[in-house]
DOTORDREN-584630 format. One line per 5 residues: for each residue x, y, z of N, C-alpha, C. Coordinates in steps of 0.1 Angstrom, whole numbers. Each point is the difference from the previous one (the first is absolute). Layout:
# residues N
X Y Z X Y Z X Y Z; ... .
END
This chain:
# residues 255
8 -12 0 -8 12 0 9 13 0; 10 -1 8 9 12 1 7 2 -13; 4 -11 -7 7 1 -13 -10 6 -10; -12 -4 0 -10 6 -10 -2 15 3; -1 3 13 -1 15 3 12 8 -5 .
12 -6 1 12 7 -5 -1 2 -15; -5 -10 -7 -1 0 -15 -10 11 -4; -11 0 7 -10 11 -3 5 14 2; 8 2 11 5 13 3 11 3 -10; 7 -9 -5 11 3 -10 -7 3 -13 .
-10 -7 -4 -7 3 -12 -6 15 0; -7 3 11 -6 13 2 11 11 0; 12 -3 6 11 9 1 6 3 -14; 2 -10 -8 5 1 -13 -10 8 -9; -12 -3 2 -11 7 -8 1 15 3 .
0 4 13 1 14 4 12 7 -5; 12 -7 1 12 6 -5 -1 2 -16; -6 -10 -7 -1 2 -14 -9 12 -3; -12 1 7 -9 11 -3 6 13 3; 9 1 10 7 12 3 11 4 -10 .
8 -10 -4 11 3 -9 -3 1 -15; -11 -6 -4 -4 0 -14 -2 15 -5; -9 8 6 -2 13 -4 13 9 2; 8 -4 10 12 8 2 10 -3 -11; 2 -12 -4 9 -3 -11 -4 4 -14 .
-13 -1 -3 -5 2 -13 -6 14 -3; -5 6 11 -6 13 -1 6 11 8; 10 -3 8 7 9 8 -8 6 12; -10 -8 4 -9 5 11 6 -3 13; 1 11 8 5 -2 14 -10 8 9 .
-8 -7 8 -9 6 9 -2 -8 12; -8 4 10 -2 -7 12 -6 -14 -2; -8 -1 -11 -6 -13 -3 10 -11 -3; 9 3 -10 9 -11 -4 11 -2 11; 4 11 6 10 -1 11 -6 -9 11 .
-13 2 4 -6 -8 10 -1 -15 -4; -3 -2 -12 -1 -14 -6 13 -7 1; 11 7 -4 13 -6 0 5 -3 14; -2 10 9 5 -2 14 -8 -11 7; -13 -1 -2 -8 -10 6 5 -14 -5 .
2 -1 -13 4 -13 -6 14 -4 4; 9 9 1 14 -3 4 0 -5 15; -7 8 8 0 -4 15 -7 -13 2; -11 -2 -7 -7 -13 2 8 -12 -6; 7 2 -11 8 -10 -6 12 -4 9 .
7 11 5 11 -3 9 -4 -7 13; -12 5 6 -5 -6 12 -3 -15 -2; -5 -3 -12 -4 -14 -3 13 -9 -1; 10 5 -7 12 -8 -1 8 -1 12; 0 10 9 8 0 12 -8 -3 13 .
-12 -5 -2 -9 -2 12 6 -9 10; 6 -12 -5 5 -10 9 13 5 6; 8 9 -7 12 5 5 -2 11 11; -12 5 1 -3 11 9 -6 -6 13; 5 -12 4 -6 -6 12 10 -3 10 .
13 4 -2 11 -3 8 -1 5 15; -5 13 1 -1 6 13 -15 5 2; -3 4 12 -13 5 3 -2 13 -8; 10 8 0 -1 13 -7 -3 -2 -15; 7 -9 -6 -2 -3 -14 -14 -5 -3 .
-5 -9 9 -14 -5 -2 -10 11 2; 2 9 9 -9 11 2 0 9 -12; 12 2 -6 2 9 -11 -8 -6 -12; 1 -13 -3 -6 -6 -11 -15 1 1; -5 -2 12 -15 1 2 -5 15 -1 .
8 9 4 -3 14 -2 -1 4 -15; 10 -4 -7 1 3 -15 -12 -7 -7; -2 -13 4 -11 -7 -6 -14 6 3; -1 5 13 -13 6 4 -2 13 -8; 11 8 -2 -2 13 -7 -4 -3 -15 .
7 -10 -6 -3 -3 -14 -14 -5 -1; -4 -9 9 -14 -6 -1 -10 11 2; 3 10 9 -10 11 3 -1 8 -12; 11 3 -7 0 8 -12 -8 -7 -11; 2 -13 -1 -7 -8 -11 -15 0 3 .
-4 -3 12 -14 0 4 -7 13 -2; 7 11 5 -5 14 -1 -2 3 -15; 10 -3 -8 -1 3 -15 -12 -8 -6; -2 -13 4 -11 -8 -5 -13 6 3; -2 4 13 -13 6 4 -3 13 -8 .
10 9 0 -2 12 -8 -2 -2 -14; 6 -10 -6 -2 -4 -14 -14 -4 -3; -6 -7 10 -14 -4 -2 -9 12 0; 3 10 9 -8 13 0 2 7 -13; 12 0 -5 4 7 -12 -8 -6 -12 .
-1 -13 -1 -7 -7 -10 -15 5 0; -6 0 12 -14 4 1 -2 14 -6; 8 10 5 -2 14 -4 5 2 -14; 9 -8 -5 5 1 -13 -8 -5 -12; -7 -11 3 -7 -7 -11 -14 -4 3 .
-5 2 12 -14 -4 3 -8 12 4; 6 10 7 -7 12 4 -1 10 -12; -7 -4 -10 -2 8 -12 -14 5 -1; -2 11 -7 -14 7 0 -9 -9 -9; -13 0 5 -10 -6 -9 -7 11 -8 .
-10 -4 -8 -6 10 -9 -7 11 7; -3 -2 13 -8 11 7 9 10 6; 13 -3 1 9 10 6 4 11 -10; -2 12 4 4 12 -8 12 7 7; 10 2 -7 12 6 6 8 8 -10 .
12 3 4 10 7 -8 12 -9 -1; 4 -3 -13 12 -8 -2 12 8 4; 9 -6 7 13 6 4 11 -9 -5; 8 4 -9 11 -8 -6 13 4 8; 6 -9 7 13 3 7 12 -1 -9 .
8 10 0 11 1 -9 12 -9 4; 9 -2 -10 12 -7 3 10 4 -11; 10 -8 -3 11 4 -9 -5 3 -14; 6 11 -6 -3 3 -14 13 1 -7; 0 -1 -13 12 1 -9 -2 11 -9 .
5 12 3 -2 12 -9 -14 4 1; -8 -1 -11 -14 4 0 -8 -13 -2; 5 -11 3 -7 -13 -1 -1 -7 13; -11 -7 3 -1 -7 13 8 -13 -1; 5 -4 11 7 -13 1 -10 -11 -2 .
5 -13 -1 -9 -11 -1 -9 -1 12; 5 2 12 -8 -1 12 -11 11 0; 4 12 -4 -10 11 -1 -11 -3 -11; 5 -5 -11 -10 -4 -11 -10 -10 5; 4 -9 9 -9 -10 5 -11 7 9 .
5 10 8 -9 7 9 -10 8 -9; 5 6 -10 -9 8 -9 -10 -9 -8; 5 -12 -3 -9 -9 -7 -12 -4 9; 3 -2 13 -11 -3 10 -10 12 1; 6 12 0 -9 12 0 -8 1 -12 .
7 -2 -12 -7 1 -13 -12 -9 -1; 2 -12 5 -11 -10 -1 -12 5 7; 2 5 12 -11 5 8 -6 13 -6; 8 9 -4 -5 13 -6 -8 -2 -12; 4 -10 -8 -8 -3 -13 -13 -6 4 .
0 -8 10 -13 -6 4 -9 10 7; 5 10 7 -8 10 7 4 14 -5; -5 4 -11 5 12 -7 -3 13 8; -8 0 11 -2 12 7 10 1 12; 8 -10 2 9 0 12 13 9 -3 .
3 9 9 12 8 -1 12 -8 5; 12 6 -4 12 -7 4 11 10 5; 7 -3 11 11 8 4 13 -7 -2; 9 5 -8 13 -6 -2 10 6 10; 6 -8 8 8 5 11 15 -3 -1 .
8 10 -1 15 -3 0 7 12 -4; 10 4 8 8 12 -3 13 -4 -9; 10 9 1 12 -2 -8 10 -7 8; 5 -12 -4 10 -7 7 14 6 -1; 9 -5 7 14 6 0 6 -1 -14 .
-3 -10 -7 7 -2 -14 -11 2 -11; -11 7 3 -10 2 -10 -1 14 -5; -4 2 -12 -2 13 -6 -14 5 2; -10 -9 -3 -14 3 1 -5 -6 13; -12 6 4 -7 -6 11 -6 -13 -4 .
-2 -10 9 -7 -12 -3 -14 3 -4; -6 10 7 -14 3 -3 -1 5 -15; 9 8 -4 0 5 -14 0 -12 -10; 9 -10 3 2 -11 -9 -13 -9 0; -6 -1 12 -12 -9 1 -11 7 -7 .
-2 13 1 -10 8 -6 1 -2 -15; 12 2 -6 3 -1 -14 -4 -14 -5; 3 -10 8 -3 -14 -4 -15 -3 0; -7 5 10 -14 -2 0 -8 7 -11; 5 12 -3 -6 8 -12 2 -7 -13 .
13 -5 -1 3 -8 -12 -8 -12 -2; -5 -6 11 -8 -12 0 -15 3 1; -4 12 -3 -14 3 -2 -7 6 12; 6 3 11 -6 6 11 -1 15 -1; -12 6 1 -2 14 -1 8 7 10 .
8 10 -4 8 7 9 -7 8 11; -13 2 -2 -9 7 10 -2 -9 12; 2 -13 -2 -2 -9 11 13 -2 9; 11 5 -5 13 -2 6 5 11 9; 4 -3 12 5 10 9 14 -4 4 .
9 10 0 14 -3 2 5 4 14; 6 -9 7 6 2 13 15 -2 -3; 8 11 -1 14 -1 -4 10 4 10; -4 -1 13 10 5 11 5 -12 8; -6 -11 -1 3 -11 10 13 -8 -4 .
6 -5 10 12 -8 -1 -1 -14 5; -11 -4 7 -1 -13 5 -15 -3 1; -3 -12 5 -14 -5 0 -9 9 9; 6 3 12 -8 8 10 -4 14 -7; 10 6 -6 -3 13 -7 -9 -2 -12 .
1 -11 -7 -9 -3 -11 -15 1 5; -2 -7 10 -14 -1 6 -4 13 6; 9 6 8 -4 13 7 -3 11 -10; 9 2 -10 -2 11 -10 -12 -3 -9; -1 -13 -4 -12 -4 -8 -13 3 7 .
0 -3 13 -12 3 8 -3 15 1; 10 9 0 -2 14 0 -7 4 -13; 5 -5 -12 -6 3 -13 -15 -5 0; -2 -12 5 -14 -6 0 -9 9 8; 4 5 11 -8 9 8 -2 14 -6 .
11 5 -6 -1 13 -6 -9 0 -12; 0 -11 -7 -8 0 -13 -14 -7 3; -3 -3 12 -12 -6 4 -3 -13 -7; 11 -8 -2 -2 -13 -6 -4 -10 11; -4 -12 -4 -3 -11 9 12 -3 9 .
-2 0 13 11 -3 9 3 -14 2; -7 -9 -7 4 -14 0 11 -2 -10; 12 -5 5 11 -2 -9 0 -14 -6; 2 0 -13 2 -13 -7 14 0 -5; 9 -7 8 14 2 -2 6 -10 -10 .
6 5 -11 6 -8 -10 15 -1 3; 3 -12 4 14 -3 3 2 -15 1; 12 -4 2 3 -15 1 -7 -5 12; -4 -13 -1 -6 -7 11 7 1 13; 13 -2 0 8 0 12 1 14 6 .
-4 10 -7 1 14 4 -13 5 6; -11 -8 -2 -13 5 3 -3 2 15; 5 -9 8 -3 0 14 6 13 7; 12 3 -3 6 12 5 -7 13 -5; -3 -1 -13 -8 12 -5 -13 1 7 .
-7 -11 3 -12 0 7 2 6 14; 10 -4 7 3 6 13 2 15 0; 7 5 -10 2 14 -2 -13 7 -3; -8 -6 -8 -13 6 -4 -9 1 13; -1 -11 7 -8 0 12 5 10 10 .
13 2 1 6 10 9 -4 14 -4; -3 2 -12 -4 14 -5 -15 1 -1; -7 -10 5 -15 1 0 -7 -5 -12; 7 -8 -9 -7 -5 -12 -3 -15 1; -11 -3 -6 -3 -15 -3 8 -3 -13 .
6 -12 0 8 -4 -12 -2 -14 -4; 0 -2 -13 -1 -13 -6 12 -2 -10; 2 -12 -4 12 -3 -8 -4 -2 -15; 8 6 -8 0 -3 -15 13 -6 -3; 2 -13 3 14 -6 -1 4 -2 -14 .
13 -1 -1 7 -3 -13 -3 -15 -2; -4 -3 -13 -4 -14 -3 10 -7 -10; 9 8 -6 9 -6 -10 14 3 5; 9 -9 -3 14 1 3 9 -4 -12; 11 8 -1 10 -4 -9 10 -9 7 .
9 -6 -7 10 -9 7 8 9 10; 3 12 -4 8 9 9 -7 3 13; -13 5 -2 -8 4 12 -3 -12 9; -2 -12 -6 -3 -12 7 12 -4 9; 11 1 -6 13 -4 7 3 9 12 .
-6 12 0 3 9 11 -11 0 10; -10 -8 -1 -11 -1 9 4 -3 14; 9 -10 2 4 -4 14 7 12 8; 9 7 -7 7 11 7 -10 11 3; -9 3 -9 -10 11 2 -10 -5 11 .
-3 -12 0 -9 -5 10 6 1 14; 12 -4 2 7 1 13 2 15 4; 3 8 -10 2 14 3 -13 6 6; -12 -4 -6 -13 4 5 -3 -5 14; 4 -12 3 -2 -5 13 8 9 10 .
12 3 -3 8 9 8 -7 14 1; -5 5 -11 -7 13 0 -13 0 9; -7 -11 -1 -12 -2 9 4 1 15; 11 -8 3 5 0 14 4 14 4; 7 7 -9 5 14 3 -12 9 3 .
-10 -1 -9 -12 8 1 -7 -3 13; -1 -12 4 -8 -4 12 7 3 13; 13 -2 1 7 1 12 9 13 2; 4 6 -12 10 11 1 -7 13 -5; -5 0 -12 -5 12 -6 -12 6 8 .
END
């Protein structure tokens, strides 16, 4: 039984290390998500291989149980939060009776073009906006450190190009993160007397934290999750997912 447990731990550890290093090696991504995946995988793998060797003294036995307890707590906590994220990301969606304002959360752009991730978010918004032609939309995103245009400008241009009437589009171009996306979009919604129910177009893993920020600013929120993935965006899901878990913990206990 103990041997089977060690094999399971090693498989999970290698999988975590792979999920953390793949986007690092092929896309140059370095963030809290893939760093956490790599660190967890390395520590769990080392603990599994050296478990029997860490039993020589009482201090070593205590140390291995402390490390194992911390790793297990992280894993269980991440599993529970992941379940909540799945609910808010893919199940907590609006039905036909819900009237609201679509809010598209910005992310990386390339010049005046949306990145693949942002295109997926815009596709989720477009699908809803075409189905409900009276629904307004707020595109939220400022100018990043290495960007020329605001993300809101690029998103507005993309939506107009794809047939959305510019009169339906409101730009929030000051924000630099998710909290500001939601806060400043909410200010526009109230100023323009739009529906205060937010229909948030972003990736499924991002929806729960967006919901928390929306609730914190007094808005009801539903998810318009991304439904299509390229190979590149799919391969980055684990690191983004773990980063969001850390973001939820930060929002809950620190922010």
